[in-house]
C-alpha positions in Angstrom: 109.7 108.8 89.9 106.5 109.0 90.4 104.3 106.9 93.2 103.7 104.1 90.6 107.1 104.0 89.4 108.9 104.0 92.9 105.7 101.1 93.5 107.0 98.8 90.3 110.8 99.1 91.8 110.1 97.8 95.3 108.2 95.3 94.3 110.4 94.5 91.3 113.6 94.5 93.2 113.5 91.1 94.8 116.9 91.8 96.8 115.7 94.9 98.7 112.5 92.4 99.3 114.3 90.4 100.6 116.8 92.5 102.5 113.4 94.3 103.9 112.0 91.0 105.4 115.2 89.9 107.1 115.6 93.0 108.7 111.6 93.0 109.5 111.9 89.5 111.2 115.4 90.2 113.1 113.8 93.5 114.3 110.5 91.8 115.9 111.8 88.6 117.3 114.5 91.0 118.9 112.1 93.5 120.6 109.2 90.5 121.3 112.3 88.6 123.1 114.0 91.4 124.6 111.2 93.2 126.3 110.7 89.8 128.9 113.8 91.0 129.9 114.3 94.1 129.1 117.9 92.6 127.5 117.4 94.2 124.0 121.7 94.3 124.0 122.0 89.7 123.7 118.5 89.6 121.4 119.7 91.2 119.2 123.4 89.6 119.1 121.5 86.6 118.7 119.0 87.0 116.1 122.1 88.5 114.5 124.1 85.6 115.0 121.4 83.4 114.2 120.5 84.9 110.9 122.4 82.8 108.7 122.1 79.7 109.9 118.1 81.1 109.5 118.9 82.6 105.8 120.8 79.2 104.8 117.7 76.6 105.8 115.0 79.5 104.6 116.3 79.8 101.3 117.0 76.0 100.5 113.6 75.0 101.9 112.3 77.5 98.8 114.8 76.7 96.4 116.0 73.5 96.3 113.0 72.0 98.1 109.6 73.5 97.3 109.9 73.0 94.0 111.6 69.8 93.8 109.5 67.3 96.3 106.4 70.0 97.7 104.9 71.5 94.1 105.6 67.8 92.1 103.6 66.5 95.5 106.7 64.5 96.9 105.5 64.8 100.6 107.3 61.7 102.0 110.6 62.7 100.6 110.3 66.6 101.7 109.1 65.6 104.9 112.2 64.2 105.5 115.2 67.1 103.5 113.1 69.1 105.9 113.0 67.6 109.5 117.5 66.2 108.2 118.2 69.7 107.1 116.5 72.1 110.4 118.8 69.2 112.1 122.3 70.3 110.5 121.4 73.2 110.4 120.0 73.4 114.3 123.1 72.0 114.9 124.9 74.9 113.4 123.6 77.1 115.5 124.6 75.7 118.4 127.9 75.8 116.8 127.6 79.7 117.0 125.9 79.9 120.2 128.3 77.8 121.3 131.7 79.9 119.9 130.3 83.3 119.9 127.5 83.5 121.9 127.9 81.7 125.0 131.1 83.8 125.6 129.6 87.4 125.3 127.0 86.3 127.3 126.7 83.9 129.5 129.8 82.1 129.7 129.1 79.8 132.4 126.7 77.8 129.9 129.6 76.7 128.1 130.0 74.1 130.6 127.3 72.0 129.2 128.4 69.9 126.0 128.4 70.6 123.1 126.0 67.7 121.6 123.3 68.6 123.8 120.3 67.7 122.1 117.6 69.6 123.9 119.8 72.4 122.6 119.9 72.0 119.1 116.7 70.7 118.8 115.2 73.5 120.5 117.5 75.9 117.8 116.5 73.5 114.6 112.5 74.7 115.8 112.8 78.0 116.4 113.4 78.2 113.0 110.4 76.9 111.6 108.2 80.0 112.0 110.2 82.3 109.2 110.3 79.7 107.0 106.8 79.1 107.2 106.7 83.0 106.6 108.5 82.7 104.0 107.4 79.6 101.8 103.8 80.7 102.7 105.0 84.0 100.6 106.1 82.1 98.2 103.6 79.8 97.2 101.5 82.7 97.1 103.1 83.9 94.7 103.2 81.0 92.7 99.4 80.7 92.8 99.4 84.1 91.7 101.7 83.9 88.2 99.8 80.3 87.6 96.4 82.5 87.5 97.4 85.4 85.8 99.8 82.7 83.2 96.3 80.6 83.7 94.1 84.5 82.8 96.2 84.9 79.3 96.5 82.1 78.3 92.5 81.8 78.4 92.6 85.1 76.6 94.7 84.5 73.8 92.9 80.9 73.8 89.0 83.1 73.1 90.9 85.8 70.9 92.1 82.6 69.0 89.0 81.2 69.3 87.4 84.7 68.0 90.0 84.5 65.1 88.6 81.5 63.9 85.0 82.5 63.9 84.9 85.2 62.2 87.5 83.7 59.4 84.6 81.3 59.0 82.5 84.1 58.2 84.1 84.8 55.2 84.3 81.8 52.9 80.4 81.6 54.4 78.9 84.5 53.5 81.5 84.6 50.2 79.7 81.7 48.8 76.4 82.3 49.0 76.8 85.8 47.7 78.9 84.5 44.6 75.5 82.6 44.1 73.3 85.0 43.8 76.2 87.2 41.4 76.3 83.4 39.2 72.5 83.1 38.7 71.9 86.7 38.2 75.0 86.3 34.6 73.1 83.2 34.0 69.8 85.2 33.5 72.8 87.8 31.7 71.3 90.9 34.4 71.5 93.9 33.4 71.8 94.3 36.9 75.1 91.9 37.2 77.6 94.8 37.0 75.9 96.5 40.0 76.4 93.6 42.4 80.0 93.4 41.5 80.5 96.5 42.6 78.3 96.1 46.2 80.4 93.0 46.2 83.5 94.9 46.0 82.4 97.2 49.3 81.2 94.5 51.3 84.9 92.7 50.7 86.1 95.9 52.0 84.7 96.0 54.7 84.7 92.4 56.0 89.4 92.6 55.0 90.1 96.4 56.0 87.1 97.9 58.6 86.2 94.4 60.7 90.5 94.0 61.7 89.5 95.9 65.1 87.2 94.2 68.2 84.3 96.6 67.9 83.5 98.8 64.6 81.0 101.2 64.7 77.0 100.4 64.7 76.7 102.5 61.8 78.7 101.1 60.0 77.7 97.7 60.6 74.2 98.9 59.5 75.1 100.5 55.7 77.2 96.9 55.7 73.9 95.5 56.1 72.5 97.7 54.0 75.0 97.2 51.1 74.1 93.6 51.6 70.0 93.8 51.7 70.9 96.0 48.5 72.6 92.9 46.5 69.3 90.3 48.2 67.6 92.8 46.2 68.6 92.2 42.6 68.6 89.1 42.9 64.8 87.8 44.4 63.3 91.5 42.6 59.6 92.6 43.1 59.4 88.6 44.5 60.2 90.2 48.1 59.4 93.0 50.7 61.9 94.0 52.4 62.1 96.7 55.3 65.5 98.2 57.0 64.1 100.2 60.4 66.9 101.9 62.5 65.3 103.9 65.7 66.9 105.4 68.9 70.8 106.6 69.1 73.5 104.3 66.9 76.0 107.1 65.4 77.9 106.7 68.7 77.6 103.3 69.3 79.9 100.4 69.2 79.1 96.6 68.1 81.3 93.4 67.3 82.1 93.1 63.8 79.6 91.0 61.3 77.7 89.8 64.5 74.5 90.8 61.9 75.3 89.2 59.0 74.1 85.9 60.2 71.0 86.5 60.8 69.9 89.0 58.0 71.9 85.9 55.8 69.7 83.2 57.3 66.2 85.1 56.5 67.2 85.1 52.7 68.7 81.5 52.8 65.9 80.6 54.4 62.7 82.9 54.4 62.7 83.9 50.2 64.8 81.3 48.9 62.1 78.7 50.2 59.2 80.4 49.0 57.7 80.9 45.1 55.5 83.3 46.3 55.5 86.7 47.7 57.6 86.7 50.5 58.9 89.6 53.3 62.2 90.0 55.3 61.9 92.9 58.1 64.9 93.6 60.1 64.5 96.5 62.9 67.8 98.1 65.4 66.7 99.8 67.8 69.3 101.8 69.9 67.9 102.4 73.7 69.9 104.2 76.1 71.8 100.6 77.5 70.4 98.6 75.8 70.6 97.4 71.5 67.7 95.4 70.7 67.9 93.7 67.2 64.9 92.0 65.7 64.8 90.2 62.1 62.3 89.0 60.8 60.8 87.2 57.7 57.9 85.0 56.4 57.8 81.4 56.0 56.4 79.3 53.3 53.3 77.8 54.7 53.0 75.1 51.8 56.8 73.4 52.3 55.1 72.2 56.3 58.5 72.8 57.6 58.3 74.6 60.8 62.0 73.5 62.2 65.1 75.0 61.5 68.3 73.6 61.5 70.6 76.1 62.3 73.7 76.4 60.1 77.1 77.5 60.8 76.4 80.7 60.2 74.0 81.1 63.3 75.9 78.4 65.0 79.2 81.3 64.6 77.6 83.5 65.6 76.0 81.5 68.6 79.4 81.2 69.9 81.0 84.7 68.9 78.3 86.1 71.5 78.8 83.4 74.1 82.8 84.6 73.8 81.8 88.8 73.1 78.6 89.3 75.8 79.1 86.9 78.2 76.0 87.6 80.6 75.4 90.8 78.0 73.1 88.9 75.9 69.7 87.7 75.3 69.3 85.5 71.9 66.1 84.8 71.5 64.9 82.6 68.0 60.9 82.1 67.5 60.2 79.1 64.3 56.8 79.6 64.1 54.2 78.4 60.8 54.3 81.2 59.0 57.1 83.8 60.4 61.0 82.8 61.8 62.3 86.0 64.8 65.5 86.5 66.0 65.7 89.4 69.3 68.9 89.6 69.7 69.8 92.3 73.2 72.8 93.2 74.3 73.0 95.2 76.9 76.1 98.0 77.9 
């Protein structure tokens, strides 16, 4: 059994944990009180005889009072139950003293009456330290388990939101691409079959390559290239497209489909809104500890639009970036008079 397995067994064995706790309690207090008069036999006997009462009161507090009154915030009821139970246990401890401890060590003390209230209160209060320690440990455990549950719940919520955001990409992308294909079929273009082939490659990537949290950057670039090829078929010579890759990208990972909304946005709000020659530039620079992506497109000056309402694609990708790259990305959107520029920086 490895050390890790032993620790796991130790922390998972509740009976062993409780045994160690009570054994440590007996040894500590018996040694502490015995050191004053050098009478360890008496103090160890006393702690062992009082142990059943302490255990009963402590477990009553942990498994009855704590979940039923303290945790729900019923503090008055908890206090009344706690004081009442400790007083009854103090009477029991007095019986242990009077019936077993005194006859063995101090017979002369039996001359005092059984219901000696000062002694009973003292015995009641003597149980508080070990009970408070046990309650503190239990509360810490409750807090830790609750924190773990909250983390799991938060993570599951984020994963569910990411899956939902990713599913939004597919119909949005397909709607735009099918519109492109529809435009070519209306023109009876010879490029329609090639577009269908490219579209099938794009769909294959989205369905089978994007199931993991990260994909190879080189595959994502190839997907973007295929998408650009589809747009070239639609716009022909009306559009100049430049895709520039620099730096090291072969061994890099990236969230799938994180670049598509930016590139798609260029064609939707750039080339499709202008009647003259337009252009799109996509730059991906893989530096040692940072990935810089720039997507820029020309704007038509005659339509006079200087502000652009964000569509579902940009809103979607912003949310995905916040979830996937918290505090590890910067996104700048520069809306000029003649150009629209997006700069995304991903830190490793």
